[in-house]
Each structure stands twice: as C-alpha cells, then as structure tokens.
C-alpha positions in Angstrom: -1.3 13.3 -11.4 -2.9 14.8 -8.3 -2.7 13.3 -4.8 -1.4 9.7 -4.6 -1.0 7.0 -2.0 1.6 4.3 -2.9 1.5 1.1 -1.0 4.7 -1.0 -0.9 6.7 2.2 -0.9 9.7 0.6 0.9 10.2 -2.0 -1.8 12.4 -1.6 -4.9 9.7 -0.4 -7.3 7.7 1.5 -4.7 10.7 3.5 -3.5 11.6 4.5 -7.1 8.0 5.4 -7.9 7.6 7.6 -4.9 10.8 9.5 -5.7 9.9 9.9 -9.3 6.4 11.1 -8.6 7.6 13.6 -5.9 10.0 15.0 -8.5 7.6 15.2 -11.3 4.2 16.3 -9.9 2.9 19.1 -7.8 0.4 16.9 -6.0 1.0 15.2 -2.7 2.6 11.7 -2.7 2.3 9.5 0.4 4.4 6.3 0.4 3.1 3.6 2.7 5.4 0.8 4.0 4.6 -1.9 6.4 5.6 0.3 9.3 2.9 2.8 8.3 -0.1 0.5 8.8 -0.7 -3.2 8.6 -2.8 -3.6 5.4 -4.1 -6.9 6.5 -5.5 -5.4 9.7 -8.8 -4.1 8.4 -9.7 -1.9 11.4 -6.2 -0.3 11.5 -6.3 0.4 7.8 -9.8 1.9 8.0 -8.7 4.1 10.9 -5.6 5.2 9.0 -7.7 6.2 5.9 -10.2 8.0 8.1 -7.6 10.1 9.8 -5.8 10.8 6.5 -9.1 11.7 4.7 -9.5 14.8 6.8 -6.0 16.1 5.9 -5.6 14.7 2.4 -8.0 14.0 -0.5 -6.6 11.0 -2.3 -7.1 10.9 -6.1 -5.2 7.7 -6.8 -3.9 4.6 -5.1 -1.0 2.7 -6.6 -1.0 -0.7 -4.8 2.3 -2.4 -4.9 2.4 -4.0 -1.4 2.4 -7.8 -1.2 3.5 -10.6 1.0 6.5 -12.0 -0.7 9.2 -14.3 0.7 12.2 -15.6 -1.2 13.1 -19.2 -1.6 10.6 -22.1 -1.3 8.4 -20.5 1.3 5.6 -19.7 -1.2 5.7 -23.3 -2.4 5.1 -24.6 1.1 2.6 -21.9 2.1 0.6 -20.9 -1.1 -2.7 -20.5 0.7 -1.2 -18.2 3.3 0.5 -16.0 0.7 -2.7 -15.9 -1.4 -4.9 -15.1 1.6 -2.7 -12.3 2.9 -2.4 -10.7 -0.5 -6.1 -10.9 -1.2 -6.9 -9.4 2.2 -4.6 -6.5 1.5 -6.3 -5.9 -1.9 -9.9 -6.1 -0.5 -9.1 -3.9 2.6 -7.5 -1.2 0.5 -10.4 -1.1 -2.0 -13.0 -1.0 0.8 -11.1 1.5 3.0 -10.7 4.0 0.1 
C-alpha cells in the first residue's frame, strides 16, 4: 500500500488500522479525526485536500468516519444521521 488517508482514525477500528498500516507499510499514512477537518463542511474539506495535495499524493482513502450516537438517538433522528453520513461520503469522493 502506498500513501493512505484514513477517516475516522480516532475511532476503535480507525485507530487500530492507522497503527497497523504505519507498522507494515513504507508509504505515508494520515489519520483523520473530527478535529482534523469537518467532513460535512464541504468548503473546509476541499481546502484541506487542496493543501494536502501539494505535500502528499494520496493513493487510497479508507473512509471509516460516520455520525454515530449510542442509545435511541438514531431511532429518533434517522434522517439527520443519514444526511450527515451521506454528506461525508459525497464530500470525500468529490474532494479527492
């Protein structure tokens, strides 16, 4: 694997994947958490990718980020959860 960006890198799976890839590849691995950039904010994400592009050519994106809340919040807010997660997906695909 070459140069990789991993979204959701502060979550359980993302954190383990970042560590595993950093230990097993000679490419560059960038882990993105919610503090890096707001994936729902299209302009901020595009700016982040534009700045990164000049210093880092990304070969792969592993997208693990999602809006998830425990309990019954998703039951009471299914449209919000769907909209936020789809916005992240579309923004990442278009920014890359």
